C-alpha positions in Angstrom: -6.6 43.9 -136.2 -10.1 42.7 -136.8 -11.3 44.0 -140.2 -14.2 46.0 -138.8 -12.1 47.6 -136.1 -9.3 48.5 -138.7 -11.9 50.0 -141.1 -13.5 52.1 -138.3 -10.1 53.5 -137.2 -8.4 54.0 -140.6 -11.1 54.0 -143.3 -10.8 52.6 -146.7 -7.3 54.1 -147.3 -6.3 50.7 -145.9 -7.0 49.2 -149.3 -4.9 51.5 -151.5 -3.0 48.4 -152.7 -6.1 46.4 -153.3 -8.5 44.3 -151.3 -7.0 42.1 -148.6 -8.9 38.9 -147.8 -9.7 37.6 -144.3 -11.5 38.6 -141.1 -8.2 39.9 -139.6 -5.9 42.3 -141.3 -2.2 42.9 -141.0 -2.0 46.7 -140.8 1.4 48.3 -141.6 1.9 52.0 -140.7 4.7 54.5 -141.4 3.7 57.1 -138.8 2.6 60.4 -140.1 3.1 59.1 -143.7 1.0 56.2 -144.8 -1.0 53.2 -143.6 -2.2 50.1 -145.5 -3.5 46.6 -145.0 -1.0 44.2 -146.6 -0.1 40.6 -146.6 3.4 41.1 -148.0 6.8 41.2 -146.4 7.8 44.4 -144.6 10.8 45.7 -142.7 10.5 46.4 -139.0 11.5 50.0 -139.6 12.1 52.2 -142.7 15.8 52.6 -142.1 16.3 49.0 -143.0 15.4 49.8 -146.6 18.5 51.9 -147.0 19.0 53.8 -150.3 16.0 53.8 -152.8 16.9 54.7 -156.4 14.0 55.4 -158.7 14.9 54.1 -162.2 11.9 55.3 -164.2 8.2 56.3 -163.9 5.4 55.6 -166.3 1.7 56.6 -166.3 -0.6 53.6 -166.3 -3.9 55.5 -166.2 -5.4 58.6 -164.7 -4.1 58.9 -161.2 -2.0 55.8 -161.4 1.8 56.0 -161.9 4.2 53.0 -161.9 7.5 53.6 -160.2 10.4 51.2 -161.0 13.2 51.3 -158.5 16.0 49.4 -156.7 16.6 49.5 -153.0 19.2 48.6 -150.4 22.3 46.8 -151.7 20.9 46.6 -155.2 20.5 50.4 -155.2 24.1 50.9 -154.1 25.3 48.5 -156.9 23.2 50.4 -159.4 24.7 53.8 -158.4 28.2 52.3 -158.4 27.6 51.0 -162.0 26.3 54.5 -163.0 29.5 56.0 -161.6 31.6 53.6 -163.6 29.7 54.5 -166.7 30.2 58.2 -166.2 33.9 57.6 -165.5 34.3 55.6 -168.8 32.6 58.5 -170.6 34.8 61.0 -168.9 37.8 59.1 -170.1 36.6 58.8 -173.8 35.6 62.5 -173.9 38.7 63.7 -172.1 36.9 66.0 -169.7 36.2 66.0 -165.9 33.1 64.1 -164.8 31.1 67.3 -164.1 31.7 68.4 -167.8 30.4 65.2 -169.4 27.0 66.6 -170.2 28.4 69.7 -171.8 30.8 67.6 -173.9 28.1 65.3 -175.1 26.0 68.4 -176.0 28.9 69.7 -178.1 29.2 66.4 -179.9 25.5 66.4 -180.7 25.7 69.9 -182.1 28.7 68.8 -184.3 26.8 65.7 -185.5 23.8 67.8 -186.4 26.0 70.2 -188.4 27.6 67.3 -190.2 24.2 65.8 -191.1 23.2 69.1 -192.6 26.3 69.2 -194.6 25.9 65.7 -195.9 22.2 66.3 -196.8 23.3 69.5 -198.7 25.9 67.5 -200.6 23.2 64.8 -201.4 20.8 67.4 -202.7 23.5 68.9 -204.9 24.3 65.5 -206.3 20.7 64.7 -207.1 20.1 68.2 -208.5 23.1 67.8 -210.8 21.6 64.5 -212.1 18.2 66.1 -212.5 19.4 68.8 -214.8 21.3 66.6 -217.1 19.2 66.0 -220.3 17.6 62.6 -220.6 16.3 61.5 -224.0 16.9 57.7 -223.5 17.1 55.3 -220.7 20.3 56.1 -218.8 22.0 55.4 -215.5 22.9 58.4 -213.3 24.9 58.3 -210.1 23.8 60.3 -207.1 25.4 60.3 -203.7 23.8 59.2 -200.4 26.3 60.1 -197.7 29.6 58.4 -198.7 27.8 55.9 -201.1 27.2 56.3 -204.8 23.8 55.1 -205.8 23.1 54.2 -209.5 19.6 55.3 -210.5 18.1 54.3 -213.8 16.1 57.0 -215.5 13.5 55.9 -218.1 11.6 58.5 -220.2 7.8 57.7 -220.2 4.9 59.4 -222.0 4.4 62.1 -219.4 7.3 61.8 -217.0 10.7 60.5 -216.3 10.8 57.4 -214.1 13.7 57.2 -211.7 14.2 53.7 -210.2 16.9 51.9 -208.2 17.5 49.4 -205.4 19.4 50.8 -202.5 21.2 48.1 -200.6 21.8 48.4 -197.8 19.2 51.1 -197.4 16.5 52.3 -195.0 13.1 54.0 -195.5 14.7 57.3 -194.5 17.4 56.8 -197.3 14.6 56.3 -199.8 12.8 59.5 -198.7 16.0 61.5 -198.8 16.6 60.4 -202.4 13.1 60.8 -203.6 12.0 64.2 -202.2 14.4 66.4 -204.2 13.5 64.5 -207.4 9.7 64.8 -207.0 10.1 68.5 -206.0 11.0 69.0 -209.7 8.3 68.8 -212.3 7.8 65.7 -214.5 9.2 63.0 -212.3 8.2 59.7 -210.8 10.4 57.8 -208.4 10.3 54.1 -207.7 12.8 53.0 -205.1 13.4 49.8 -203.1 15.7 49.1 -200.3 17.1 46.0 -198.6 18.5 46.0 -195.1 17.2 44.3 -191.9 13.8 44.5 -193.7 12.6 45.4 -197.2 11.2 48.8 -198.3 9.4 50.2 -201.3 8.7 53.9 -202.2 6.6 55.3 -205.0 6.3 59.1 -205.4 5.5 61.6 -208.1 5.8 65.3 -209.0 2.7 67.4 -208.5 2.2 67.7 -212.3 2.1 63.9 -212.9 -1.2 62.0 -212.6 -0.5 58.7 -210.8 -1.9 56.8 -207.8 1.3 56.1 -206.0 -0.4 54.5 -203.0 -2.2 51.8 -205.0 1.1 50.9 -206.7 3.1 50.9 -203.5 0.5 48.6 -201.8 0.6 46.1 -204.6 4.4 46.1 -204.6 4.7 45.8 -200.8 2.5 42.7 -200.9 5.4 41.0 -202.6 7.5 41.9 -199.6 5.0 40.3 -197.2 3.8 43.7 -195.9 1.7 46.8 -196.7 2.1 50.4 -197.6 0.7 53.8 -196.5 0.8 57.4 -197.6 -1.0 59.4 -200.2 -1.6 59.4 -203.9 1.5 61.4 -204.5 3.9 59.8 -202.0 3.6 56.3 -200.6 5.9 54.0 -198.8 5.8 50.4 -197.4 7.7 47.3 -196.8 7.9 43.8 -195.3 10.2 41.1 -194.2 10.7 39.2 -197.5 14.2 40.5 -198.5 14.2 38.1 -201.5 11.2 39.9 -202.9 12.8 43.3 -203.3 13.7 43.0 -207.0 10.3 41.6 -207.9 8.5 44.4 -206.0 10.6 47.0 -207.8 9.9 45.5 -211.2 6.1 45.2 -210.4 6.0 48.9 -209.3 7.9 50.1 -212.4 5.6 48.1 -214.7 2.5 49.5 -213.0 3.9 53.1 -213.3 4.6 52.7 -217.0 1.2 51.2 -217.6 -0.5 54.1 -215.7 1.6 56.7 -217.6 0.7 55.0 -221.0 
């Protein structure tokens, strides 16, 4: 159609997909549903599209949503693959296909319960180490899941300094070790971890005067990264796994200097 004729008949809804150049427009209409000017490829009728399977949606901006989908034979192949996946899950779980969701839910509940039990055991291990008297530098073992972690405890002027390298270990592992310790009075924790990346943590009890964030930032720079947090609990890391021991030593030295 001529552009002016198309605009008079259909209005600017023609340009929902964007401006189309040229004096003549190709106008594609699905009767009673939609109409648009388009220079792309279209089926002669909607039935040629076949099955449409929407994979995901995402909001791009106000009023604009992206739909990702497969159609036709690709949609059929996708649904068949999904069916095979459900069948494989059914076999592993030992339940009919219509009970797979419930079975996975039960497994999630069991896993959550086991995590709580493990964390309780970890806290008990740390608490036992906390309440053993420390008058000289000693090594105490606490448990993180099924792993025994050796933590060195060094008495300082106004606190006990707990420090160790956890390898392999994650930032979450360091937090789980540190929190029960700093919840007790008179403690400072300096932990490093080595895994896919390197991590550092510096934390203190509420009654200890120490700027943990400044120390963590300086230590994290040796790991090729940075740190964030607060003056009582800071964490950071980087990609330089080889710098873990140096970062830990630097943080311990800074803590001892700050504590006099």
